[in-house]
C-alpha positions as CSV (number, residue, x, y, z in Angstrom):
1,M,-14.7,6.1,1.4
2,R,-11.7,8.6,2.0
3,R,-12.0,12.0,1.1
4,I,-8.8,14.1,0.3
5,R,-9.1,17.7,-0.8
6,G,-7.9,19.0,-4.5
7,I,-5.2,15.7,-4.8
8,R,-3.8,14.5,-8.1
9,L,-2.4,11.2,-8.9
10,L,0.9,10.1,-11.1
11,A,0.6,7.0,-12.1
12,V,4.3,5.5,-12.4
13,A,4.9,1.8,-13.3
14,V,6.8,-0.8,-12.6
15,V,7.8,-4.3,-12.4
16,G,7.3,-6.7,-9.2
17,L,5.9,-5.5,-6.0
18,L,7.7,-2.6,-4.7
19,L,4.9,-1.6,-1.8
20,A,6.4,-3.0,1.7
21,G,4.9,-6.1,2.8
22,C,3.3,-6.9,-0.9
23,T,5.4,-10.2,-1.2
24,G,2.3,-11.9,-3.0
25,L,1.2,-14.2,0.1
26,P,-2.3,-15.9,-0.6
27,T,-5.3,-13.8,0.4
28,S,-7.4,-17.0,1.0
29,G,-7.0,-21.3,2.8
30,P,-8.8,-23.0,0.6
31,P,-6.3,-24.2,-2.6
32,N,-7.0,-22.5,-5.9
33,P,-5.3,-22.4,-9.6
34,G,-2.9,-19.4,-10.1
35,L,0.2,-18.1,-11.4
36,A,3.0,-20.5,-11.7
37,I,5.0,-20.8,-9.0
38,G,7.3,-17.7,-9.6
39,G,5.0,-15.9,-11.6
40,E,4.3,-12.2,-11.3
41,E,2.8,-9.2,-12.0
42,D,2.8,-6.0,-12.7
43,T,1.7,-3.2,-10.4
44,L,0.3,0.3,-11.0
45,I,1.2,2.9,-8.4
46,Y,-0.2,6.3,-8.4
47,T,2.4,8.9,-6.5
48,P,-0.4,11.3,-5.2
49,I,0.4,14.5,-5.8
50,A,-1.8,17.2,-3.4
51,S,-2.5,21.0,-3.9
52,G,-1.7,23.6,-1.7
53,P,-3.6,26.1,0.5
54,K,-7.6,27.1,-0.2
55,P,-8.7,31.1,0.0
56,G,-10.9,31.8,2.5
57,D,-9.6,28.0,5.2
58,S,-9.9,27.9,8.4
59,P,-7.1,27.2,10.5
60,E,-8.5,23.0,10.5
61,G,-8.5,23.3,6.7
62,I,-5.3,24.4,6.6
63,V,-3.2,22.1,8.8
64,K,-5.8,18.7,7.1
65,G,-4.3,20.2,4.0
66,F,-0.4,20.8,5.5
67,L,-0.7,17.5,6.8
68,E,-2.4,15.5,3.3
69,A,0.8,17.6,1.3
70,S,2.7,15.6,3.2
71,M,2.3,13.0,1.1
72,T,3.8,14.6,-1.9
73,P,7.8,15.1,-0.9
74,A,8.5,16.8,-4.2
75,D,11.6,19.6,-3.8
76,N,11.7,19.1,-0.2
77,W,8.0,18.8,0.6
78,E,7.3,22.2,-1.2
79,I,3.2,22.1,-1.7
80,A,3.7,21.5,1.8
81,Q,5.9,24.3,2.6
82,E,3.2,26.7,0.7
83,F,0.8,26.4,4.6
84,L,3.8,27.6,6.4
85,T,5.1,31.2,7.2
86,D,7.6,32.7,5.5
87,D,9.5,32.8,8.5
88,F,8.6,29.3,9.3
89,R,9.3,27.6,5.9
90,P,13.2,27.7,5.9
91,T,13.6,26.5,9.7
92,W,11.0,23.1,9.1
93,K,12.5,20.0,8.7
94,P,10.5,17.4,7.0
95,G,12.8,14.7,6.9
96,T,13.6,14.1,10.1
97,L,10.6,12.3,11.1
98,V,7.5,10.3,9.1
99,T,5.0,9.3,12.0
100,I,2.8,6.7,10.6
101,D,-0.8,6.7,11.9
102,E,-3.2,4.0,11.5
103,S,-5.8,6.1,9.3
104,V,-6.7,9.8,8.3
105,L,-10.3,8.9,9.3
106,Q,-9.6,8.4,12.6
107,R,-7.4,11.9,12.9
108,K,-9.0,14.1,15.1
109,F,-9.1,18.5,15.1
110,Q,-9.6,20.7,17.7
111,S,-9.0,24.6,16.8
112,S,-8.9,27.5,19.4
113,V,-10.7,29.6,16.4
114,D,-13.9,29.3,14.9
115,S,-13.6,29.0,11.1
116,D,-16.1,32.1,10.7
117,D,-14.0,34.4,12.9
118,K,-13.1,37.5,11.1
119,S,-11.3,39.0,13.8
120,A,-8.9,36.7,14.9
121,K,-5.2,37.2,14.2
122,T,-3.8,33.5,15.7
123,A,-5.2,30.4,16.4
124,E,-3.5,27.1,17.8
125,V,-4.6,23.6,16.2
126,H,-4.4,20.9,18.3
127,A,-4.0,17.5,16.2
128,Q,-4.6,13.7,17.5
129,F,-3.9,10.7,15.9
130,E,-3.6,6.5,16.3
131,Q,0.4,6.1,15.6
132,V,1.3,3.0,14.7
133,A,4.9,3.1,13.5
134,N,7.8,6.3,12.8
135,V,10.8,6.4,10.6
136,D,13.3,8.7,11.9
137,A,15.7,10.2,10.1
138,S,17.8,8.0,9.1
139,G,14.9,6.1,7.1
140,A,14.4,3.2,10.5
141,Y,12.0,2.2,10.3
142,N,10.1,1.4,14.5
143,A,6.6,0.0,15.1
144,E,5.7,2.2,17.7
145,S,1.6,2.6,19.0
146,G,-0.3,4.5,21.0
147,L,-2.0,7.7,20.9
148,G,-0.4,10.4,19.0
149,K,-0.6,14.1,19.3
150,A,0.4,17.5,17.5
151,T,0.1,21.3,18.1
152,Y,0.2,23.7,15.2
153,Q,0.2,27.7,16.1
154,L,-1.2,30.0,13.0
155,K,-1.0,33.2,12.2
156,R,-3.5,34.9,9.6
157,V,-1.2,36.7,6.7
158,K,-2.3,38.7,4.1
159,G,-5.8,37.9,5.6
160,E,-5.3,33.8,5.0
161,W,-4.2,31.4,8.2
162,R,-0.3,29.7,8.0
163,I,1.2,27.5,10.2
164,A,3.7,29.5,12.4
165,K,4.9,26.7,14.3
166,A,5.0,23.0,14.4
167,A,7.2,19.8,14.9
168,D,9.3,19.3,12.1
169,G,8.7,16.0,10.8
170,I,5.2,14.5,8.2
171,V,2.2,12.6,9.4
172,L,1.5,9.6,6.9
173,D,-1.4,7.2,7.8
174,A,-0.6,3.4,6.4
175,E,-2.0,3.9,3.1
176,T,0.3,6.4,1.7
177,F,3.1,6.3,3.0
178,G,3.7,2.9,0.9
179,Q,2.7,5.2,-1.7
180,V,5.0,8.2,-0.9
181,Y,8.4,6.1,1.0
182,Q,9.8,3.2,-0.9
183,K,11.8,0.1,0.9
184,Y,16.2,-0.5,0.4
185,A,17.9,-2.8,2.2
186,L,21.4,-1.0,3.0
187,K,24.0,-3.9,3.3
188,Y,27.0,-4.5,5.3
189,F,29.7,-7.1,6.0
190,D,28.8,-9.4,9.2
191,T,32.2,-9.5,11.1
192,S,33.6,-12.6,8.5
193,W,33.6,-9.9,5.7
194,S,31.8,-13.5,3.7
195,H,28.0,-12.3,4.0
196,L,26.2,-9.4,3.6
197,V,23.6,-8.7,6.0
198,P,20.6,-6.1,5.4
199,D,19.7,-3.4,7.0
200,V,16.3,-2.3,5.8
201,R,15.4,1.7,6.0
202,W,12.7,3.8,4.0
203,F,13.4,7.3,1.8
204,P,10.6,8.9,0.0
205,R,9.9,8.1,-3.8
206,R,12.2,10.3,-5.8
207,T,13.6,10.1,-8.8
208,A,17.4,10.1,-7.8
209,M,16.9,7.0,-5.2
210,A,20.2,5.8,-5.9
211,T,21.9,9.1,-3.9
212,S,19.6,8.7,-1.7
213,V,20.8,4.4,-1.0
214,A,24.2,5.5,-1.9
215,R,24.4,8.4,0.6
216,A,23.0,6.6,3.8
217,L,25.7,3.8,2.9
218,I,28.2,5.7,2.7
219,S,28.0,8.6,5.0
220,G,25.7,7.1,7.3
221,K,25.7,3.9,10.6
222,P,24.2,0.8,10.9
223,S,20.8,0.8,12.8
224,D,22.1,0.7,16.6
225,W,20.1,-3.0,17.5
226,L,22.5,-4.7,14.3
227,A,26.1,-2.4,14.4
228,P,27.1,-4.7,17.2
229,A,27.6,-7.9,14.3
230,V,28.4,-6.1,11.0
231,H,31.2,-4.3,9.5
232,N,31.3,-1.2,7.4
233,A,34.3,-0.8,4.7
234,F,33.8,2.5,4.0
235,T,35.5,4.5,6.9
236,E,34.0,8.1,8.6
237,D,37.0,9.7,6.1
238,I,35.1,8.4,3.4
239,T,32.3,10.8,2.2
240,L,29.7,11.1,-1.5
241,A,31.2,13.7,-3.7
242,G,29.0,16.0,-5.4
243,D,24.8,15.9,-5.4
244,A,24.1,12.7,-7.0
245,V,25.3,9.3,-8.1
246,T,24.2,9.2,-11.8
247,V,22.7,6.2,-13.4
248,D,23.6,5.7,-17.1
249,S,21.4,3.5,-19.4
250,S,23.1,0.7,-19.1
251,Q,22.5,0.8,-14.7
252,V,26.1,1.4,-14.4
253,A,26.4,3.7,-11.5
254,T,29.1,6.2,-11.4
255,V,30.3,7.1,-7.6
256,A,32.0,10.1,-6.8
257,L,33.9,9.4,-3.8
258,S,36.1,12.0,-1.7
259,R,39.8,12.0,-2.4
260,S,40.3,10.2,0.3
261,A,39.6,7.1,-0.6
262,L,43.0,7.4,-3.1
263,S,44.7,6.0,0.3
264,A,41.9,2.8,1.0
265,S,43.7,-0.3,0.2
266,A,42.3,-2.4,-2.7
267,S,41.2,-5.7,-1.0
268,D,38.7,-2.3,0.6
269,L,37.8,-0.5,-2.0
270,A,36.6,-4.2,-3.4
271,R,34.8,-4.5,-0.1
272,M,33.2,-1.0,-0.6
273,R,32.3,-1.6,-4.4
274,T,30.7,-5.0,-3.4
275,Q,28.6,-3.4,-0.9
276,L,27.5,-0.3,-2.5
277,E,26.3,-2.4,-5.3
278,G,24.1,-4.7,-3.3
279,S,22.7,-2.0,-1.5
280,L,21.7,-0.5,-5.2
281,S,20.3,-3.7,-6.9
282,G,17.4,-2.6,-5.3
283,A,17.3,0.3,-7.3
284,G,17.8,-1.6,-10.2
285,V,21.9,-1.0,-10.4
286,A,24.0,-3.6,-11.6
287,E,27.2,-2.2,-11.8
288,V,29.0,0.9,-9.4
289,R,32.0,2.9,-10.5
290,F,34.0,5.1,-8.5
291,T,35.7,7.9,-9.4
292,V,37.6,10.8,-7.5
293,D,38.1,14.1,-8.7
294,G,36.7,12.9,-12.4
295,A,38.9,10.4,-12.7
296,P,38.0,6.8,-12.3
297,L,39.2,4.8,-9.3
298,E,39.8,0.9,-9.9
299,A,37.9,-1.4,-7.5
300,G,36.8,-4.7,-7.4
301,T,35.2,-7.4,-5.1
302,V,34.4,-9.7,-3.1
303,P,33.5,-13.3,-3.1
304,L,30.8,-13.2,-0.8
305,D,29.7,-16.5,0.6
306,E,27.0,-18.3,-1.3
307,N,25.0,-20.2,0.7
308,I,24.0,-23.5,-1.3
309,Q,19.9,-24.8,-1.3
310,E,18.9,-27.0,-3.2
311,A,15.3,-27.2,-5.1
312,G,12.6,-29.0,-3.5
313,V,10.5,-28.7,0.1
314,L,12.5,-31.4,3.0
315,V,10.2,-33.6,4.2
316,Q,9.7,-36.7,6.1
317,N,6.5,-39.3,5.6
318,A,6.3,-42.7,6.9
319,E,9.2,-44.2,4.7
320,T,11.6,-41.7,4.1
321,F,12.7,-38.5,4.7
322,G,14.2,-36.3,1.9
323,R,13.5,-33.1,-1.1
324,A,10.1,-33.4,-2.6
325,V,11.1,-32.5,-6.3
326,S,7.7,-33.2,-7.7
327,G,4.5,-34.9,-7.6
328,E,4.9,-37.9,-5.0
329,T,8.8,-38.1,-5.8
330,I,10.8,-37.8,-2.3
331,E,15.0,-37.6,-3.6
332,P,17.6,-38.3,-0.8
333,V,19.3,-35.8,1.0
334,G,22.7,-36.2,1.0
335,G,24.3,-39.2,3.4
336,L,21.1,-37.5,5.9
337,T,18.4,-39.9,4.2
338,A,20.5,-42.6,5.1
339,Q,21.3,-41.8,8.6
340,I,18.2,-40.2,9.3
341,A,16.5,-44.1,8.3
342,K,18.2,-45.5,11.1
343,I,16.8,-43.3,13.8
344,T,13.5,-45.9,15.2
345,A,11.5,-42.9,17.4
346,P,9.5,-40.5,15.9
347,I,11.0,-37.3,15.0
348,R,9.6,-34.0,15.6
349,A,12.1,-31.1,13.7
350,V,15.4,-31.1,11.4
351,D,17.0,-28.0,10.4
352,V,19.5,-29.0,8.1
353,S,22.3,-27.1,6.5
354,L,22.4,-25.0,2.9
355,D,25.0,-27.3,1.4
356,A,22.6,-30.7,2.9
357,T,25.6,-31.9,5.3
358,L,24.4,-31.1,8.5
359,A,21.2,-31.8,10.6
360,A,19.8,-30.7,13.8
361,V,17.3,-33.4,14.3
362,Q,14.9,-32.9,17.8
363,M,12.7,-35.8,19.0
364,Q,9.9,-36.4,20.1
365,D,11.6,-36.8,23.7
366,G,13.2,-33.6,23.0
367,T,16.2,-34.2,23.1
368,V,18.5,-32.7,20.0
369,W,21.3,-34.6,18.1
370,A,23.6,-33.6,15.3
371,L,23.2,-35.4,11.9
372,A,26.0,-36.0,9.5
373,D,27.0,-38.4,6.7
374,G,27.6,-42.0,8.8
375,N,27.2,-39.9,12.8
376,S,24.8,-39.0,15.0
377,T,25.9,-37.2,17.8
378,K,23.4,-36.6,20.8
379,L,23.9,-32.8,21.9
380,D,21.5,-31.3,23.9
381,A,18.9,-32.9,26.9
382,R,17.4,-30.3,28.5
383,A,14.4,-30.6,29.8
384,D,11.8,-28.4,27.4
385,L,13.9,-27.4,24.8
386,I,12.1,-25.6,21.6
387,E,12.6,-26.5,17.7
388,P,16.8,-26.5,17.2
389,S,18.0,-23.9,14.6
390,L,21.0,-24.3,12.9
391,D,23.5,-21.3,11.4
392,P,25.5,-21.3,8.4
393,F,29.2,-22.0,10.8
394,G,27.8,-25.1,11.5
395,F,26.9,-24.5,14.7
396,T,23.1,-25.8,16.8
397,W,21.4,-23.2,19.4
398,T,18.9,-24.7,21.5
399,V,17.3,-23.2,24.4
400,P,14.9,-24.8,26.7
401,R,10.8,-22.7,26.4
402,G,11.2,-21.4,29.5
403,A,14.4,-20.2,30.5
404,P,15.7,-17.8,27.1
405,G,19.3,-17.3,28.5
406,E,20.3,-20.6,29.3
407,L,21.1,-20.2,25.0
408,Q,23.2,-22.4,23.7
409,A,25.8,-23.6,20.6
410,W,26.6,-27.0,19.4
411,G,29.6,-27.7,17.1
412,A,28.9,-30.6,15.7
413,Q,31.2,-32.8,17.2
414,G,28.9,-31.8,20.3
415,P,29.7,-31.0,23.9
416,P,31.1,-29.2,25.2
417,S,28.5,-26.3,24.1
418,H,28.8,-22.5,23.9
419,Q,27.1,-20.4,26.3
420,I,25.4,-17.6,24.6
421,A,25.8,-14.5,27.5
422,K,23.2,-12.2,27.2
423,A,20.8,-14.2,25.2
424,W,17.3,-12.1,25.5
425,P,17.8,-10.6,28.6
426,G,14.3,-9.6,30.9
427,Y,12.3,-12.4,28.9
428,D,10.0,-14.6,30.5
429,S,9.5,-17.6,28.7
430,I,10.5,-18.3,24.3
431,S,9.0,-20.5,21.7
432,Q,10.6,-19.8,18.3
433,L,13.9,-19.0,17.1
434,R,15.5,-19.4,13.9
435,V,19.0,-17.7,13.0
436,S,19.4,-15.8,9.9
437,A,21.6,-16.9,6.8
438,D,23.9,-14.3,7.5
439,G,24.7,-15.5,10.7
440,A,24.8,-11.9,11.8
441,R,21.1,-12.1,13.0
442,V,18.7,-14.2,15.5
443,A,15.1,-14.0,15.5
444,A,13.0,-15.3,18.3
445,V,9.0,-15.0,19.5
446,A,9.7,-14.8,23.6
447,T,7.6,-13.0,26.1
448,Q,7.9,-10.9,28.2
449,A,5.6,-9.6,30.9
450,G,3.0,-12.1,29.5
451,Q,3.4,-10.2,26.1
452,R,4.7,-11.9,23.0
453,Q,7.2,-10.2,20.7
454,L,8.5,-10.8,17.9
455,V,12.2,-10.2,18.6
456,V,15.1,-10.0,16.8
457,A,19.1,-9.5,18.1
458,A,22.6,-9.1,16.6
459,V,24.8,-12.2,16.8
460,L,28.5,-11.7,18.2
461,R,31.1,-14.1,17.5
462,G,34.4,-15.8,18.2
463,K,37.5,-16.0,16.5
464,S,36.4,-19.8,15.2
465,S,33.0,-18.2,14.2
466,E,31.1,-19.5,17.1
467,P,28.3,-17.7,18.9
468,T,29.4,-15.9,22.0
469,E,26.7,-12.9,22.9
470,L,23.6,-11.2,21.6
471,G,22.9,-7.9,21.5
472,P,20.2,-6.0,23.1
473,P,16.4,-7.4,21.3
474,H,14.9,-5.0,18.7
475,V,11.0,-5.6,19.1
476,V,10.1,-5.6,15.8
477,S,6.4,-6.3,16.7
478,R,4.2,-7.0,19.8
479,L,2.4,-10.7,18.6
480,P,-1.8,-11.2,19.1
481,G,-1.4,-15.1,20.7
482,P,0.6,-17.7,20.5
483,T,2.8,-19.0,17.4
484,L,2.5,-21.7,15.2
485,G,5.9,-21.4,13.2
486,L,8.4,-18.5,12.5
487,G,11.2,-18.6,9.3
488,W,13.2,-16.5,8.0
489,V,12.0,-15.2,3.7
490,G,14.5,-13.5,2.4
491,S,17.1,-11.9,4.3
492,D,14.9,-8.9,5.7
493,T,11.5,-10.9,6.4
494,L,10.0,-12.7,9.1
495,A,7.0,-14.8,8.2
496,V,4.9,-16.0,11.6
497,L,2.0,-18.0,11.8
498,T,-0.9,-17.9,14.3
499,S,-4.0,-19.8,15.5
500,T,-5.2,-17.3,17.6
501,P,-7.2,-15.1,17.4
502,D,-7.9,-16.2,13.8
503,P,-5.7,-17.5,11.7
504,A,-3.1,-16.2,9.8
505,L,0.3,-15.9,8.4
506,T,2.1,-12.6,8.9
507,M,4.8,-10.7,7.1
508,Y,7.4,-8.8,8.9
509,P,9.9,-6.9,7.6
510,V,12.5,-6.5,10.0
511,G,12.6,-2.7,9.7
512,G,8.8,-2.4,7.9
513,P,4.9,-2.1,7.9
514,S,3.6,-6.1,8.3
515,V,1.0,-8.2,6.4
516,A,-1.4,-10.4,7.3
517,T,-2.9,-12.9,5.6
518,A,-4.8,-16.2,5.8
519,P,-2.8,-19.5,6.0
520,P,-4.7,-23.1,4.3
521,D,-7.0,-24.2,6.8
522,A,-5.9,-26.5,9.2
523,A,-1.9,-24.8,9.3
524,A,0.6,-26.0,12.0
525,T,4.0,-25.1,10.8
526,L,5.9,-23.2,8.1
527,A,9.3,-23.5,6.1
528,G,11.3,-20.3,5.2
529,A,12.8,-19.4,2.1
530,K,15.2,-17.5,0.1
531,A,11.9,-16.8,-1.9
532,T,8.1,-16.6,-0.8
533,T,7.3,-18.4,-3.7
534,G,9.4,-21.3,-1.4
535,L,7.4,-20.9,1.7
536,R,5.6,-24.7,2.5
537,V,3.4,-24.6,5.4
538,L,2.0,-28.0,6.7
539,G,-1.1,-28.6,7.4
540,S,-2.2,-31.0,10.8
541,D,-3.6,-33.3,7.8
542,G,-0.2,-33.9,7.0
543,S,-0.2,-32.2,3.4
544,V,2.1,-29.5,2.2
545,Y,1.1,-26.4,1.0
546,A,2.8,-24.0,-1.8
547,Q,2.0,-20.8,-2.9
548,R,0.9,-20.3,-6.6
549,G,-0.4,-17.0,-7.1
550,S,-2.7,-15.7,-5.1
551,S,-3.6,-18.6,-3.5
552,W,-2.2,-22.5,-2.1
553,Q,-2.0,-25.4,-3.2
554,V,-0.9,-29.0,-2.1
555,S,2.4,-29.8,-2.9
556,I,2.5,-33.5,-1.3
557,E,0.5,-35.0,0.9
558,G,1.2,-38.0,3.8
559,I,4.2,-35.2,5.4
560,R,4.7,-36.0,9.2
561,V,7.6,-33.3,9.6
562,L,8.3,-30.2,7.2
563,G,12.0,-30.0,7.9
564,T,13.6,-26.5,7.6
565,R,16.5,-24.9,5.9
566,A,19.8,-23.4,7.9
567,G,18.9,-19.7,7.4
568,Y,15.5,-19.6,6.8
């Protein structure tokens, strides 16, 4: 078992699943009864509180205690600072970087001084660990694996060893990271000012989380990879005034802004409030009110494009295409059901717009069509196309498997297509692609120099919302083998289905640690959804599986095609 010296635990009850990656996904293949869809359980999270240095600790013991104290962020890591000399303490910056390693059990230490050496005045301790990720000063999570090393210089002070020099930042093992840090999504506008786009950040668990989130949004910047596709209504001259955002018992947050906010237009203030309310919703805030110099600053909100998503999984069996709402009943989907019924050739994939007025359909021969009520248009007949993806503006994205740079977008009326510039530079092949529901991001499984990667990129658009260019690829994770399916779950998480080396359904937050679970037996593909409870998996035997608490259950059988919804 893991041994932590002198650690106390502070229990904090929270509703829902706060730990990153704890999405309630099933952990076993066979269908078993469990919670109803949408059911949740309260999770008890323990915030660890470490102890300070012990009298007589060796240099190695001091370094180990210092690393363990990184799990207690209270008062700017006050306990960790007890391991430092008085001269070094004010210069150490713990919030600069969080290095996340695989396990405390894999850490190795080497000291230049023996533990029983009473004459030494200085010492040097080298630490080595298996790094899996890091979190930078802005709270952005980066999957960065490899061998990590750190050097600590110590001095004997009044007979006790203390750290006199070390790199800024802290080191946490992966297990502890989710107990010390919490995930929040900063919300930015897409370039059409109609969708909110999440940018995941991690902040130390403290009582004033609303302040951390508000400061990061108001004074910070979007992640570099996302920045080309988003706008921030908060201009550089507007800052957070004072030290804290207050939240009352009605979950109304009062946010004091600098005087420059008085010059903002009514539309800008409404956008600012909409952004901040979206960002603070994860901190339990229901409403935001602005003040300047203690006086209220009136701000409305702006309407967002609330995408429609009707209940029921989209499926095609031997007779029809539609929504499987309950049992074996399949209901028509607007005019699309009748239009698909006219197709006699086998269908490989169907992606339906959220308002159910448009579908991108791929035939078994690989060709891609746009279907609307009473209308079918052939879009793309290039060889070896992967499954298409609709975006929220009605464009169908297509790309050949062996040519990631030949990414194109098609309007519902068909040719000509829009060539998307700077698509996946340096990648040799692509197997899956899904545009997000906000249309500002696109995810893909692509191969570079023989290594499969899960990548995302910002989507740049023209005056008519047509996609024109992709931003630089951002690697979410390396993948162990070929993938069977890719889908968005919610606005900031990607689900990836793999069969090798072992069958797995892995949830990858775009900016967070992943969690792998066992999929249903013989899983063949998946369909994403707005929530984990809406995720569906199609088995090779034609059974569609739905999540029921901690296991899978068959929701409908005899299915040939599992349809997807645009953006998921």
